[in-house]
One Martini backbone bead per residue (centre of mass of N, CA, C, O) as a GRO file, in nm:
protein
   84
    1MET     BB    1  26.901   0.462   4.474
    2PRO     BB    2  26.733   0.364   4.224
    3SER     BB    3  26.611   0.414   3.931
    4VAL     BB    4  26.294   0.567   3.834
    5GLU     BB    5  26.060   0.486   3.575
    6ILE     BB    6  25.770   0.654   3.409
    7TYR     BB    7  25.516   0.586   3.189
    8THR     BB    8  25.263   0.820   3.072
    9TRP     BB    9  24.923   0.935   3.104
   10ARG     BB   10  24.752   1.194   3.217
   11THR     BB   11  24.443   1.031   3.234
   12CYS     BB   12  24.556   0.780   3.382
   13PRO     BB   13  24.459   0.591   3.651
   14PHE     BB   14  24.709   0.393   3.670
   15CYS     BB   15  24.923   0.614   3.687
   16VAL     BB   16  24.822   0.743   3.944
   17ARG     BB   17  24.848   0.494   4.126
   18ALA     BB   18  25.149   0.445   4.089
   19LYS     BB   19  25.245   0.724   4.186
   20GLN     BB   20  25.117   0.709   4.469
   21LEU     BB   21  25.293   0.474   4.571
   22LEU     BB   22  25.567   0.613   4.528
   23ASP     BB   23  25.504   0.858   4.703
   24ARG     BB   24  25.448   0.706   4.973
   25LYS     BB   25  25.760   0.595   4.956
   26GLY     BB   26  25.951   0.835   4.858
   27VAL     BB   27  25.988   0.829   4.547
   28THR     BB   28  26.203   0.904   4.299
   29TYR     BB   29  26.101   1.008   3.966
   30THR     BB   30  26.079   0.958   3.618
   31GLU     BB   31  25.868   1.126   3.389
   32TYR     BB   32  25.696   1.003   3.089
   33SER     BB   33  25.502   1.167   2.858
   34VAL     BB   34  25.294   1.002   2.589
   35ASP     BB   35  25.101   1.201   2.486
   36GLY     BB   36  25.079   1.173   2.147
   37ASP     BB   37  25.378   1.026   2.147
   38GLU     BB   38  25.488   0.793   1.941
   39PRO     BB   39  25.799   0.782   1.971
   40ALA     BB   40  25.786   0.745   2.280
   41ARG     BB   41  25.616   0.489   2.275
   42ASP     BB   42  25.815   0.321   2.111
   43ALA     BB   43  26.046   0.340   2.320
   44MET     BB   44  25.888   0.202   2.547
   45ALA     BB   45  25.829  -0.067   2.397
   46ALA     BB   46  26.128  -0.142   2.352
   47ARG     BB   47  26.180  -0.165   2.669
   48GLY     BB   48  25.874  -0.327   2.723
   49ASN     BB   49  25.826  -0.582   2.545
   50GLY     BB   50  25.599  -0.419   2.357
   51ARG     BB   51  25.454  -0.247   2.553
   52ARG     BB   52  25.179   0.014   2.520
   53SER     BB   53  25.093   0.043   2.793
   54VAL     BB   54  24.979   0.229   3.071
   55PRO     BB   55  25.207   0.194   3.265
   56GLN     BB   56  25.569   0.200   3.258
   57ILE     BB   57  25.811   0.034   3.464
   58PHE     BB   58  26.141   0.127   3.598
   59ILE     BB   59  26.406  -0.043   3.779
   60ALA     BB   60  26.715  -0.023   3.715
   61ASP     BB   61  26.633  -0.089   3.405
   62GLN     BB   62  26.393  -0.269   3.495
   63HIS     BB   63  26.117  -0.432   3.396
   64ILE     BB   64  25.804  -0.439   3.567
   65GLY     BB   65  25.557  -0.273   3.438
   66GLY     BB   66  25.266  -0.202   3.576
   67CYS     BB   67  25.047  -0.135   3.816
   68ASP     BB   68  24.985  -0.424   3.900
   69GLU     BB   69  25.280  -0.513   3.939
   70LEU     BB   70  25.354  -0.304   4.151
   71HIS     BB   71  25.137  -0.392   4.362
   72ALA     BB   72  25.223  -0.687   4.382
   73LEU     BB   73  25.503  -0.635   4.499
   74GLU     BB   74  25.399  -0.492   4.754
   75ARG     BB   75  25.223  -0.733   4.865
   76ALA     BB   76  25.489  -0.932   4.858
   77GLY     BB   77  25.742  -0.751   4.971
   78LYS     BB   78  25.942  -0.661   4.703
   79LEU     BB   79  25.978  -0.351   4.650
   80ASP     BB   80  26.187  -0.245   4.856
   81ALA     BB   81  26.425  -0.409   4.745
   82LEU     BB   82  26.428  -0.265   4.463
   83LEU     BB   83  26.461   0.035   4.605
   84SER     BB   84  26.755  -0.027   4.764
   0.00000   0.00000   0.00000
């Protein structure tokens, strides 16, 4: 299974929704909490095409985007292929 990384903010409802989807699928992921950590957020933005919103999700080091993009992949039936 490819590595899954998610940058989050503790109180972010979109982060919670994205993690819930990954949890339902039984995906193990590495979570980076960027709450108030500007250097960590800068590193996330550098990886994520300048995007500073959370969550930012990476599968096998490929930038997926945020919660909406993750759920769109699931609705399109494409998420499982990325995770296998």
